[in-house]
N, CA, C and O atoms as CSV, one atom per row, in Angstrom:
chain,resi,resn,atom,element,x,y,z
A,1,MET,N,N,87.673,14.932,-89.223
A,1,MET,CA,C,86.370,15.406,-89.267
A,1,MET,C,C,85.803,15.817,-87.894
A,1,MET,O,O,85.091,16.813,-87.767
A,2,SER,N,N,86.139,15.030,-86.900
A,2,SER,CA,C,85.590,15.409,-85.484
A,2,SER,C,C,86.257,16.709,-85.049
A,2,SER,O,O,85.636,17.423,-84.262
A,3,GLN,N,N,87.432,17.079,-85.471
A,3,GLN,CA,C,87.926,18.403,-85.032
A,3,GLN,C,C,87.082,19.520,-85.548
A,3,GLN,O,O,86.921,20.509,-84.832
A,4,ILE,N,N,86.548,19.453,-86.690
A,4,ILE,CA,C,85.666,20.359,-87.342
A,4,ILE,C,C,84.347,20.456,-86.505
A,4,ILE,O,O,83.876,21.555,-86.211
A,5,LEU,N,N,83.777,19.306,-86.138
A,5,LEU,CA,C,82.633,19.316,-85.390
A,5,LEU,C,C,82.826,19.933,-83.999
A,5,LEU,O,O,82.023,20.725,-83.506
A,6,ASP,N,N,83.983,19.499,-83.384
A,6,ASP,CA,C,84.323,20.089,-81.982
A,6,ASP,C,C,84.355,21.639,-82.068
A,6,ASP,O,O,83.885,22.303,-81.144
A,7,LYS,N,N,84.889,22.214,-83.136
A,7,LYS,CA,C,85.054,23.687,-83.226
A,7,LYS,C,C,83.640,24.215,-83.427
A,7,LYS,O,O,83.366,25.301,-82.916
A,8,LEU,N,N,82.752,23.583,-84.091
A,8,LEU,CA,C,81.411,24.048,-84.297
A,8,LEU,C,C,80.656,23.995,-83.078
A,8,LEU,O,O,79.875,24.909,-82.812
A,9,GLN,N,N,80.820,22.965,-82.274
A,9,GLN,CA,C,80.106,22.850,-81.046
A,9,GLN,C,C,80.676,23.662,-79.904
A,9,GLN,O,O,80.005,23.912,-78.903
A,10,GLN,N,N,81.907,24.066,-80.065
A,10,GLN,CA,C,82.542,24.971,-79.079
A,10,GLN,C,C,81.917,26.274,-79.113
A,10,GLN,O,O,81.864,26.918,-78.066
A,11,ALA,N,N,81.400,26.782,-80.268
A,11,ALA,CA,C,80.690,28.019,-80.307
A,11,ALA,C,C,79.355,28.119,-79.654
A,11,ALA,O,O,78.862,29.224,-79.427
A,12,HIS,N,N,78.689,26.895,-79.313
A,12,HIS,CA,C,77.435,26.804,-78.705
A,12,HIS,C,C,77.481,26.518,-77.274
A,12,HIS,O,O,76.435,26.335,-76.651
A,13,THR,N,N,78.764,26.462,-76.648
A,13,THR,CA,C,78.858,26.135,-75.237
A,13,THR,C,C,78.921,27.398,-74.420
A,13,THR,O,O,79.458,28.410,-74.870
A,14,ARG,N,N,78.402,27.350,-73.276
A,14,ARG,CA,C,78.472,28.562,-72.350
A,14,ARG,C,C,79.794,28.457,-71.577
A,14,ARG,O,O,80.359,27.381,-71.381
A,15,GLN,N,N,80.261,29.678,-71.140
A,15,GLN,CA,C,81.504,29.720,-70.473
A,15,GLN,C,C,81.390,29.911,-68.993
A,15,GLN,O,O,82.385,29.790,-68.279
A,16,ASP,N,N,80.178,30.214,-68.493
A,16,ASP,CA,C,79.958,30.418,-67.051
A,16,ASP,C,C,79.486,29.302,-66.264
A,16,ASP,O,O,78.695,29.443,-65.331
A,17,VAL,N,N,80.023,28.062,-66.677
A,17,VAL,CA,C,79.511,26.870,-66.005
A,17,VAL,C,C,80.540,26.611,-64.861
A,17,VAL,O,O,81.742,26.567,-65.120
A,18,PRO,N,N,80.044,26.433,-63.546
A,18,PRO,CA,C,81.086,26.095,-62.621
A,18,PRO,C,C,81.506,24.704,-62.671
A,18,PRO,O,O,80.837,23.916,-63.340
A,19,ALA,N,N,82.582,24.295,-62.011
A,19,ALA,CA,C,83.050,22.903,-61.944
A,19,ALA,C,C,82.316,22.154,-60.975
A,19,ALA,O,O,82.410,22.483,-59.793
A,20,PHE,N,N,81.568,21.151,-61.329
A,20,PHE,CA,C,80.835,20.357,-60.389
A,20,PHE,C,C,80.988,18.820,-60.941
A,20,PHE,O,O,81.265,18.540,-62.107
A,21,ARG,N,N,80.776,17.950,-59.969
A,21,ARG,CA,C,80.930,16.555,-60.262
A,21,ARG,C,C,79.722,15.792,-59.662
A,21,ARG,O,O,78.954,16.386,-58.905
A,22,PRO,N,N,79.545,14.550,-59.969
A,22,PRO,CA,C,78.493,13.719,-59.259
A,22,PRO,C,C,78.793,13.695,-57.741
A,22,PRO,O,O,79.944,13.567,-57.323
A,23,GLY,N,N,77.795,13.815,-56.987
A,23,GLY,CA,C,77.878,13.880,-55.572
A,23,GLY,C,C,77.764,15.255,-55.015
A,23,GLY,O,O,77.475,15.413,-53.829
A,24,ASP,N,N,77.991,16.311,-55.859
A,24,ASP,CA,C,77.827,17.686,-55.400
A,24,ASP,C,C,76.276,18.058,-55.407
A,24,ASP,O,O,75.444,17.570,-56.171
A,25,THR,N,N,76.049,18.963,-54.467
A,25,THR,CA,C,74.627,19.478,-54.372
A,25,THR,C,C,74.652,20.844,-55.122
A,25,THR,O,O,75.398,21.767,-54.795
A,26,VAL,N,N,73.810,20.885,-56.108
A,26,VAL,CA,C,73.708,22.113,-56.934
A,26,VAL,C,C,72.360,22.770,-56.964
A,26,VAL,O,O,71.341,22.121,-56.728
A,27,ARG,N,N,72.339,24.046,-57.251
A,27,ARG,CA,C,71.032,24.773,-57.274
A,27,ARG,C,C,71.041,25.275,-58.766
A,27,ARG,O,O,71.883,26.077,-59.172
A,28,VAL,N,N,70.086,24.769,-59.521
A,28,VAL,CA,C,69.928,25.096,-60.952
A,28,VAL,C,C,68.772,26.026,-61.097
A,28,VAL,O,O,67.637,25.655,-60.800
A,29,HIS,N,N,69.041,27.299,-61.572
A,29,HIS,CA,C,68.006,28.247,-61.783
A,29,HIS,C,C,67.422,28.115,-63.175
A,29,HIS,O,O,68.078,28.439,-64.165
A,30,VAL,N,N,66.234,27.656,-63.249
A,30,VAL,CA,C,65.505,27.339,-64.586
A,30,VAL,C,C,64.624,28.463,-64.912
A,30,VAL,O,O,63.916,28.994,-64.056
A,31,ARG,N,N,64.658,28.848,-66.189
A,31,ARG,CA,C,63.672,29.750,-66.708
A,31,ARG,C,C,62.368,29.066,-67.138
A,31,ARG,O,O,62.382,28.091,-67.890
A,32,LEU,N,N,61.314,29.563,-66.674
A,32,LEU,CA,C,59.966,28.836,-66.971
A,32,LEU,C,C,59.085,29.978,-67.637
A,32,LEU,O,O,59.094,31.138,-67.225
A,33,LYS,N,N,58.320,29.529,-68.713
A,33,LYS,CA,C,57.438,30.314,-69.239
A,33,LYS,C,C,56.080,30.044,-68.671
A,33,LYS,O,O,55.648,28.892,-68.633
A,34,GLU,N,N,55.375,31.088,-68.218
A,34,GLU,CA,C,54.063,30.879,-67.549
A,34,GLU,C,C,52.962,31.346,-68.413
A,34,GLU,O,O,53.100,32.426,-68.986
A,35,GLY,N,N,51.851,30.635,-68.576
A,35,GLY,CA,C,50.766,31.106,-69.245
A,35,GLY,C,C,50.994,31.249,-70.678
A,35,GLY,O,O,51.973,30.738,-71.221
A,36,GLU,N,N,50.038,31.992,-71.364
A,36,GLU,CA,C,50.143,32.186,-72.798
A,36,GLU,C,C,50.977,33.400,-73.111
A,36,GLU,O,O,51.425,33.543,-74.249
A,37,GLY,N,N,51.199,34.242,-72.203
A,37,GLY,CA,C,51.868,35.516,-72.442
A,37,GLY,C,C,53.401,35.308,-72.430
A,37,GLY,O,O,53.923,34.193,-72.418
A,38,GLU,N,N,54.065,36.458,-72.434
A,38,GLU,CA,C,55.540,36.448,-72.383
A,38,GLU,C,C,56.101,36.331,-71.066
A,38,GLU,O,O,57.315,36.445,-70.893
A,39,LYS,N,N,55.265,36.102,-70.090
A,39,LYS,CA,C,55.738,36.040,-68.710
A,39,LYS,C,C,56.740,34.872,-68.493
A,39,LYS,O,O,56.540,33.741,-68.934
A,40,GLU,N,N,57.782,35.220,-67.812
A,40,GLU,CA,C,58.922,34.244,-67.659
A,40,GLU,C,C,59.366,34.446,-66.164
A,40,GLU,O,O,59.477,35.573,-65.680
A,41,ARG,N,N,59.603,33.335,-65.485
A,41,ARG,CA,C,60.161,33.451,-64.067
A,41,ARG,C,C,61.271,32.421,-63.941
A,41,ARG,O,O,61.408,31.503,-64.749
A,42,ILE,N,N,62.056,32.615,-62.890
A,42,ILE,CA,C,63.178,31.751,-62.594
A,42,ILE,C,C,62.865,30.866,-61.505
A,42,ILE,O,O,62.527,31.402,-60.450
A,43,GLN,N,N,62.915,29.599,-61.562
A,43,GLN,CA,C,62.623,28.701,-60.422
A,43,GLN,C,C,63.882,27.867,-60.180
A,43,GLN,O,O,64.405,27.216,-61.084
A,44,PRO,N,N,64.363,27.909,-58.898
A,44,PRO,CA,C,65.521,27.088,-58.551
A,44,PRO,C,C,65.107,25.606,-58.275
A,44,PRO,O,O,64.049,25.294,-57.727
A,45,PHE,N,N,66.022,24.757,-58.697
A,45,PHE,CA,C,65.811,23.214,-58.517
A,45,PHE,C,C,67.148,22.795,-57.822
A,45,PHE,O,O,68.211,22.785,-58.443
A,46,GLU,N,N,67.052,22.467,-56.576
A,46,GLU,CA,C,68.220,22.109,-55.833
A,46,GLU,C,C,68.285,20.597,-55.505
A,46,GLU,O,O,67.290,20.001,-55.091
A,47,GLY,N,N,69.405,20.028,-55.687
A,47,GLY,CA,C,69.497,18.539,-55.487
A,47,GLY,C,C,70.909,18.050,-55.683
A,47,GLY,O,O,71.844,18.838,-55.826
A,48,VAL,N,N,71.052,16.757,-55.687
A,48,VAL,CA,C,72.338,16.120,-55.749
A,48,VAL,C,C,72.564,15.659,-57.200
A,48,VAL,O,O,71.711,14.975,-57.767
A,49,VAL,N,N,73.665,16.016,-57.783
A,49,VAL,CA,C,74.059,15.504,-59.087
A,49,VAL,C,C,74.290,14.060,-59.073
A,49,VAL,O,O,75.267,13.636,-58.457
A,50,ILE,N,N,73.469,13.221,-59.707
A,50,ILE,CA,C,73.743,11.799,-59.695
A,50,ILE,C,C,74.438,11.186,-60.945
A,50,ILE,O,O,74.886,10.040,-60.923
A,51,SER,N,N,74.512,12.006,-62.048
A,51,SER,CA,C,75.323,11.564,-63.222
A,51,SER,C,C,75.590,12.800,-64.055
A,51,SER,O,O,74.933,13.831,-63.916
A,52,LYS,N,N,76.594,12.659,-64.939
A,52,LYS,CA,C,77.001,13.737,-65.824
A,52,LYS,C,C,77.525,12.921,-67.041
A,52,LYS,O,O,78.338,12.008,-66.902
A,53,ARG,N,N,77.000,13.312,-68.269
A,53,ARG,CA,C,77.426,12.536,-69.382
A,53,ARG,C,C,77.410,13.446,-70.635
A,53,ARG,O,O,76.806,14.518,-70.616
A,54,GLY,N,N,78.094,12.997,-71.747
A,54,GLY,CA,C,78.134,13.759,-72.914
A,54,GLY,C,C,79.409,14.438,-73.136
A,54,GLY,O,O,80.355,14.287,-72.363
A,55,HIS,N,N,79.460,15.206,-74.207
A,55,HIS,CA,C,80.731,15.923,-74.596
A,55,HIS,C,C,80.290,17.273,-75.226
A,55,HIS,O,O,79.361,17.315,-76.032
A,56,LEU,N,N,80.978,18.373,-74.838
A,56,LEU,CA,C,80.849,19.676,-75.438
A,56,LEU,C,C,79.429,20.094,-75.318
A,56,LEU,O,O,78.902,20.191,-74.210
A,57,SER,N,N,78.720,20.372,-76.542
A,57,SER,CA,C,77.390,20.891,-76.470
A,57,SER,C,C,76.308,19.864,-76.094
A,57,SER,O,O,75.182,20.239,-75.768
A,58,SER,N,N,76.633,18.649,-76.136
A,58,SER,CA,C,75.585,17.634,-75.779
A,58,SER,C,C,75.735,17.100,-74.327
A,58,SER,O,O,75.196,16.044,-73.994
A,59,THR,N,N,76.465,17.835,-73.485
A,59,THR,CA,C,76.655,17.468,-72.183
A,59,THR,C,C,75.347,17.609,-71.343
A,59,THR,O,O,74.696,18.650,-71.435
A,60,THR,N,N,74.944,16.597,-70.529
A,60,THR,CA,C,73.735,16.628,-69.681
A,60,THR,C,C,74.073,16.210,-68.348
A,60,THR,O,O,75.036,15.465,-68.161
A,61,PHE,N,N,73.338,16.643,-67.385
A,61,PHE,CA,C,73.588,16.142,-66.031
A,61,PHE,C,C,72.239,16.024,-65.376
A,61,PHE,O,O,71.313,16.791,-65.640
A,62,THR,N,N,72.160,15.025,-64.500
A,62,THR,CA,C,70.942,14.624,-63.787
A,62,THR,C,C,70.930,15.020,-62.323
A,62,THR,O,O,71.833,14.631,-61.582
A,63,VAL,N,N,69.927,15.788,-61.876
A,63,VAL,CA,C,69.846,16.235,-60.526
A,63,VAL,C,C,68.679,15.510,-59.890
A,63,VAL,O,O,67.610,15.379,-60.486
A,64,ARG,N,N,68.896,15.042,-58.674
A,64,ARG,CA,C,67.930,14.360,-57.905
A,64,ARG,C,C,67.636,15.027,-56.577
A,64,ARG,O,O,68.572,15.349,-55.844
A,65,ARG,N,N,66.397,15.245,-56.242
A,65,ARG,CA,C,66.014,15.876,-54.953
A,65,ARG,C,C,64.717,15.066,-54.495
A,65,ARG,O,O,63.996,14.443,-55.274
A,66,VAL,N,N,64.542,15.155,-53.247
A,66,VAL,CA,C,63.355,14.435,-52.544
A,66,VAL,C,C,62.370,15.580,-52.213
A,66,VAL,O,O,62.718,16.452,-51.417
A,67,SER,N,N,61.146,15.606,-52.802
A,67,SER,CA,C,60.166,16.606,-52.553
A,67,SER,C,C,58.914,15.971,-51.916
A,67,SER,O,O,58.272,15.148,-52.569
A,68,PHE,N,N,58.572,16.288,-50.775
A,68,PHE,CA,C,57.464,15.707,-50.058
A,68,PHE,C,C,57.528,14.142,-49.994
A,68,PHE,O,O,56.512,13.461,-50.138
A,69,GLY,N,N,58.609,13.672,-49.801
A,69,GLY,CA,C,58.786,12.148,-49.683
A,69,GLY,C,C,58.922,11.382,-51.000
A,69,GLY,O,O,59.019,10.155,-51.016
A,70,ILE,N,N,58.927,12.121,-52.079
A,70,ILE,CA,C,58.972,11.508,-53.452
A,70,ILE,C,C,60.236,11.955,-54.150
A,70,ILE,O,O,60.505,13.156,-54.201
A,71,GLY,N,N,61.000,11.067,-54.673
A,71,GLY,CA,C,62.220,11.404,-55.419
A,71,GLY,C,C,61.865,12.006,-56.749
A,71,GLY,O,O,61.082,11.463,-57.528
A,72,VAL,N,N,62.478,13.162,-56.983
A,72,VAL,CA,C,62.224,13.864,-58.362
A,72,VAL,C,C,63.674,13.978,-59.024
A,72,VAL,O,O,64.643,14.406,-58.397
A,73,GLU,N,N,63.721,13.604,-60.195
A,73,GLU,CA,C,64.898,13.665,-61.024
A,73,GLU,C,C,64.660,14.527,-62.221
A,73,GLU,O,O,63.612,14.439,-62.860
A,74,ARG,N,N,65.605,15.351,-62.532
A,74,ARG,CA,C,65.466,16.197,-63.770
A,74,ARG,C,C,66.793,16.107,-64.563
A,74,ARG,O,O,67.865,16.232,-63.972
A,75,ILE,N,N,66.733,15.911,-65.777
A,75,ILE,CA,C,67.920,15.921,-66.626
A,75,ILE,C,C,68.022,17.301,-67.410
A,75,ILE,O,O,67.154,17.746,-68.161
A,76,PHE,N,N,69.220,17.888,-67.103
A,76,PHE,CA,C,69.419,19.302,-67.706
A,76,PHE,C,C,70.446,19.225,-68.761
A,76,PHE,O,O,71.511,18.651,-68.532
A,77,PRO,N,N,70.178,19.800,-69.975
A,77,PRO,CA,C,71.300,20.067,-70.935
A,77,PRO,C,C,72.260,21.107,-70.296
A,77,PRO,O,O,71.801,22.169,-69.875
A,78,LEU,N,N,73.469,20.846,-70.222
A,78,LEU,CA,C,74.375,21.827,-69.539
A,78,LEU,C,C,74.371,23.215,-70.243
A,78,LEU,O,O,74.340,24.240,-69.561
A,79,HIS,N,N,74.400,23.255,-71.488
A,79,HIS,CA,C,74.546,24.420,-72.223
A,79,HIS,C,C,73.161,25.031,-72.733
A,79,HIS,O,O,73.137,25.845,-73.656
A,80,SER,N,N,72.074,24.616,-72.114
A,80,SER,CA,C,70.686,25.108,-72.532
A,80,SER,C,C,70.465,26.536,-72.207
A,80,SER,O,O,70.893,26.974,-71.140
A,81,PRO,N,N,69.818,27.312,-73.058
A,81,PRO,CA,C,69.476,28.624,-72.725
A,81,PRO,C,C,68.423,28.741,-71.540
A,81,PRO,O,O,68.334,29.739,-70.826
A,82,MET,N,N,67.688,27.678,-71.425
A,82,MET,CA,C,66.654,27.562,-70.286
A,82,MET,C,C,67.275,27.616,-68.879
A,82,MET,O,O,66.601,27.910,-67.892
A,83,ILE,N,N,68.576,27.324,-68.826
A,83,ILE,CA,C,69.210,27.354,-67.442
A,83,ILE,C,C,69.906,28.795,-67.344
A,83,ILE,O,O,70.764,29.208,-68.124
A,84,SER,N,N,69.391,29.467,-66.269
A,84,SER,CA,C,69.927,30.821,-65.990
A,84,SER,C,C,71.277,30.799,-65.334
A,84,SER,O,O,72.219,31.436,-65.806
A,85,THR,N,N,71.374,30.079,-64.264
A,85,THR,CA,C,72.675,29.943,-63.615
A,85,THR,C,C,72.697,28.558,-62.904
A,85,THR,O,O,71.673,27.892,-62.756
A,86,ILE,N,N,73.859,28.189,-62.497
A,86,ILE,CA,C,74.170,26.947,-61.745
A,86,ILE,C,C,75.045,27.368,-60.621
A,86,ILE,O,O,76.111,27.954,-60.815
A,87,GLU,N,N,74.583,27.063,-59.434
A,87,GLU,CA,C,75.363,27.282,-58.149
A,87,GLU,C,C,75.744,25.910,-57.568
A,87,GLU,O,O,74.898,25.022,-57.458
A,88,VAL,N,N,77.016,25.747,-57.198
A,88,VAL,CA,C,77.383,24.615,-56.329
A,88,VAL,C,C,77.197,24.964,-54.907
A,88,VAL,O,O,77.935,25.786,-54.363
A,89,VAL,N,N,76.229,24.362,-54.280
A,89,VAL,CA,C,75.843,24.604,-52.868
A,89,VAL,C,C,76.894,23.860,-51.888
A,89,VAL,O,O,77.446,24.443,-50.955
A,90,ARG,N,N,77.096,22.543,-52.206
A,90,ARG,CA,C,78.003,21.817,-51.331
A,90,ARG,C,C,78.655,20.723,-52.188
A,90,ARG,O,O,78.027,20.165,-53.088
A,91,GLN,N,N,79.931,20.427,-51.887
A,91,GLN,CA,C,80.668,19.392,-52.587
A,91,GLN,C,C,80.659,18.196,-51.787
A,91,GLN,O,O,80.871,18.249,-50.576
A,92,GLY,N,N,80.404,17.018,-52.454
A,92,GLY,CA,C,80.353,15.715,-51.754
A,92,GLY,C,C,81.445,14.862,-52.200
A,92,GLY,O,O,82.013,15.046,-53.276
A,93,ARG,N,N,81.768,13.864,-51.329
A,93,ARG,CA,C,82.755,12.896,-51.651
A,93,ARG,C,C,82.198,11.495,-51.946
A,93,ARG,O,O,81.728,10.801,-51.045
A,94,VAL,N,N,82.259,11.104,-53.196
A,94,VAL,CA,C,81.728,9.880,-53.640
A,94,VAL,C,C,82.807,9.165,-54.421
A,94,VAL,O,O,83.748,9.811,-54.884
A,95,ARG,N,N,82.711,7.857,-54.588
A,95,ARG,CA,C,83.710,7.051,-55.298
A,95,ARG,C,C,83.132,6.475,-56.529
A,95,ARG,O,O,83.661,5.479,-57.022
A,96,ARG,N,N,82.059,7.033,-57.083
A,96,ARG,CA,C,81.451,6.500,-58.360
A,96,ARG,C,C,81.086,7.672,-59.212
A,96,ARG,O,O,80.914,8.793,-58.734
A,97,ALA,N,N,80.966,7.385,-60.513
A,97,ALA,CA,C,80.519,8.414,-61.453
A,97,ALA,C,C,79.047,8.469,-61.616
A,97,ALA,O,O,78.489,9.493,-62.008
A,98,ARG,N,N,78.391,7.342,-61.309
A,98,ARG,CA,C,76.858,7.365,-61.465
A,98,ARG,C,C,76.268,6.995,-60.111
A,98,ARG,O,O,76.548,5.893,-59.639
A,99,LEU,N,N,75.534,7.769,-59.502
A,99,LEU,CA,C,74.978,7.589,-58.169
A,99,LEU,C,C,73.553,7.031,-58.201
A,99,LEU,O,O,72.691,7.447,-57.428
A,100,TYR,N,N,73.335,6.111,-59.083
A,100,TYR,CA,C,71.917,5.618,-59.171
A,100,TYR,C,C,71.482,4.788,-57.892
A,100,TYR,O,O,70.290,4.562,-57.685
A,101,TYR,N,N,72.442,4.357,-57.073
A,101,TYR,CA,C,72.090,3.628,-55.903
A,101,TYR,C,C,71.324,4.510,-54.905
A,101,TYR,O,O,70.706,4.010,-53.965
A,102,LEU,N,N,71.380,5.886,-55.138
A,102,LEU,CA,C,70.641,6.748,-54.188
A,102,LEU,C,C,69.135,6.652,-54.388
A,102,LEU,O,O,68.377,7.086,-53.520
A,103,ARG,N,N,68.672,6.086,-55.524
A,103,ARG,CA,C,67.287,5.853,-55.770
A,103,ARG,C,C,66.702,4.896,-54.717
A,103,ARG,O,O,65.549,5.088,-54.331
A,104,GLY,N,N,67.394,3.927,-54.255
A,104,GLY,CA,C,66.946,2.980,-53.294
A,104,GLY,C,C,67.067,3.310,-51.874
A,104,GLY,O,O,66.565,2.585,-51.015
A,105,LEU,N,N,67.748,4.432,-51.578
A,105,LEU,CA,C,68.005,4.845,-50.194
A,105,LEU,C,C,67.043,5.946,-49.875
A,105,LEU,O,O,66.572,6.632,-50.782
A,106,LYS,N,N,66.707,6.157,-48.514
A,106,LYS,CA,C,65.980,7.328,-48.105
A,106,LYS,C,C,66.481,7.623,-46.721
A,106,LYS,O,O,67.054,6.774,-46.037
A,107,GLY,N,N,66.228,8.958,-46.296
A,107,GLY,CA,C,66.582,9.434,-45.051
A,107,GLY,C,C,68.087,9.594,-44.815
A,107,GLY,O,O,68.792,10.100,-45.688
A,108,LYS,N,N,68.569,9.188,-43.696
A,108,LYS,CA,C,69.892,9.409,-43.439
A,108,LYS,C,C,70.825,8.563,-44.242
A,108,LYS,O,O,71.997,8.895,-44.420
A,109,ALA,N,N,70.313,7.493,-44.716
A,109,ALA,CA,C,71.121,6.522,-45.505
A,109,ALA,C,C,71.530,7.124,-46.883
A,109,ALA,O,O,72.510,6.697,-47.494
A,110,ALA,N,N,70.758,8.113,-47.338
A,110,ALA,CA,C,71.054,8.715,-48.558
A,110,ALA,C,C,71.887,9.973,-48.479
A,110,ALA,O,O,71.961,10.746,-49.435
A,111,ARG,N,N,72.528,10.179,-47.311
A,111,ARG,CA,C,73.426,11.308,-47.201
A,111,ARG,C,C,74.760,11.015,-47.829
A,111,ARG,O,O,75.214,9.873,-47.904
A,112,ILE,N,N,75.408,12.153,-48.304
A,112,ILE,CA,C,76.721,12.060,-48.902
A,112,ILE,C,C,77.679,12.802,-48.127
A,112,ILE,O,O,77.383,13.931,-47.736
A,113,LYS,N,N,78.873,12.253,-47.846
A,113,LYS,CA,C,79.868,13.065,-47.097
A,113,LYS,C,C,80.280,14.264,-47.710
A,113,LYS,O,O,80.432,14.317,-48.931
A,114,ARG,N,N,80.494,15.317,-46.907
A,114,ARG,CA,C,80.969,16.587,-47.450
A,114,ARG,C,C,82.466,16.727,-47.463
A,114,ARG,O,O,83.159,16.273,-46.553
A,115,VAL,N,N,82.970,17.380,-48.538
A,115,VAL,CA,C,84.353,17.607,-48.666
A,115,VAL,C,C,84.608,19.014,-49.129
A,115,VAL,O,O,83.760,19.571,-49.826
A,116,GLU,N,N,85.670,19.599,-48.804
A,116,GLU,CA,C,86.140,20.822,-49.401
A,116,GLU,C,C,87.212,20.650,-50.369
A,116,GLU,O,O,88.338,20.354,-49.968
A,117,ARG,N,N,86.947,20.820,-51.701
A,117,ARG,CA,C,87.970,20.702,-52.672
A,117,ARG,C,C,88.676,21.992,-52.905
A,117,ARG,O,O,88.108,23.072,-52.745
A,118,VAL,N,N,89.972,21.873,-53.302
A,118,VAL,CA,C,90.712,23.032,-53.571
A,118,VAL,C,C,90.441,23.399,-55.041
A,118,VAL,O,O,90.536,22.562,-55.938
A,119,THR,N,N,90.105,24.665,-55.249
A,119,THR,CA,C,89.875,25.151,-56.561
A,119,THR,C,C,91.147,25.541,-57.315
A,119,THR,O,O,92.127,25.952,-56.694
A,120,GLU,N,N,91.145,25.416,-58.645
A,120,GLU,CA,C,92.406,25.646,-59.385
A,120,GLU,C,C,92.657,27.122,-59.429
A,120,GLU,O,O,93.821,27.473,-59.619
A,121,THR,N,N,91.634,28.133,-59.265
A,121,THR,CA,C,91.872,29.462,-59.413
A,121,THR,C,C,92.431,30.091,-58.218
A,121,THR,O,O,92.753,31.278,-58.263
A,122,ALA,N,N,92.583,29.359,-57.088
A,122,ALA,CA,C,93.172,29.897,-55.852
A,122,ALA,C,C,94.655,30.101,-56.018
A,122,ALA,O,O,95.367,29.178,-56.415
A,123,ALA,N,N,95.117,31.248,-55.734
A,123,ALA,CA,C,96.547,31.635,-55.735
A,123,ALA,C,C,97.146,31.132,-54.517
A,123,ALA,O,O,96.520,31.195,-53.460
A,124,PRO,N,N,98.452,30.576,-54.588
A,124,PRO,CA,C,99.148,30.119,-53.467
A,124,PRO,C,C,99.524,31.297,-52.554
A,124,PRO,O,O,99.812,32.387,-53.048
A,125,GLU,N,N,99.525,31.099,-51.271
A,125,GLU,CA,C,99.836,32.170,-50.292
A,125,GLU,C,C,101.392,32.339,-50.259
A,125,GLU,O,O,102.149,31.374,-50.361
A,126,SER,N,N,101.786,33.533,-50.122
A,126,SER,CA,C,103.292,33.796,-50.036
A,126,SER,C,C,103.588,34.184,-48.620
A,126,SER,O,O,102.840,34.923,-47.980
A,127,LYS,N,N,104.733,33.652,-48.127
A,127,LYS,CA,C,105.193,34.010,-46.752
A,127,LYS,C,C,106.137,35.221,-46.895
A,127,LYS,O,O,107.104,35.199,-47.656
A,128,SER,N,N,105.815,36.270,-46.132
A,128,SER,CA,C,106.674,37.456,-46.141
A,128,SER,C,C,107.275,37.757,-44.832
A,128,SER,O,O,108.019,38.729,-44.702
C-alpha cells in the first residue's frame, strides 16, 4: 500500500530542489501576496538550516536567522508552490541532524564551520 502512496506523492514533488543539509546557509525565495489585489512579490529569507524532516511531499525544513538581534525561524514545506527557488549560499560542517542548540547561542558562538563538499554531478578530470 505504501508503494502506491509513494507513487502518488512523487507526482507532487518538485525536481529543482538543490541538495542541502542541516548546517547549510540557504536563501529561500518566498512568494508573498500583498494587499487585496493580485500583486505578488518575491522576498528572500536567508539563514541556517537547523532541521530537515519528512518524506517525499511532506518534507519540511526549518531555517533560522537573526534579525535585529532577535532569532527568527520559519518552517518551509520543501515542495510548496509558495517557494520560488532555494539557493545554497554556504555549506557548513556539523555533526548533528538537529541544530536546536543554536537557539541558545549568539554572536561568534553561533558560527558554523564552513566546508566545501564535492557534488555528485562533477565529472572527474582526465589527464591527457
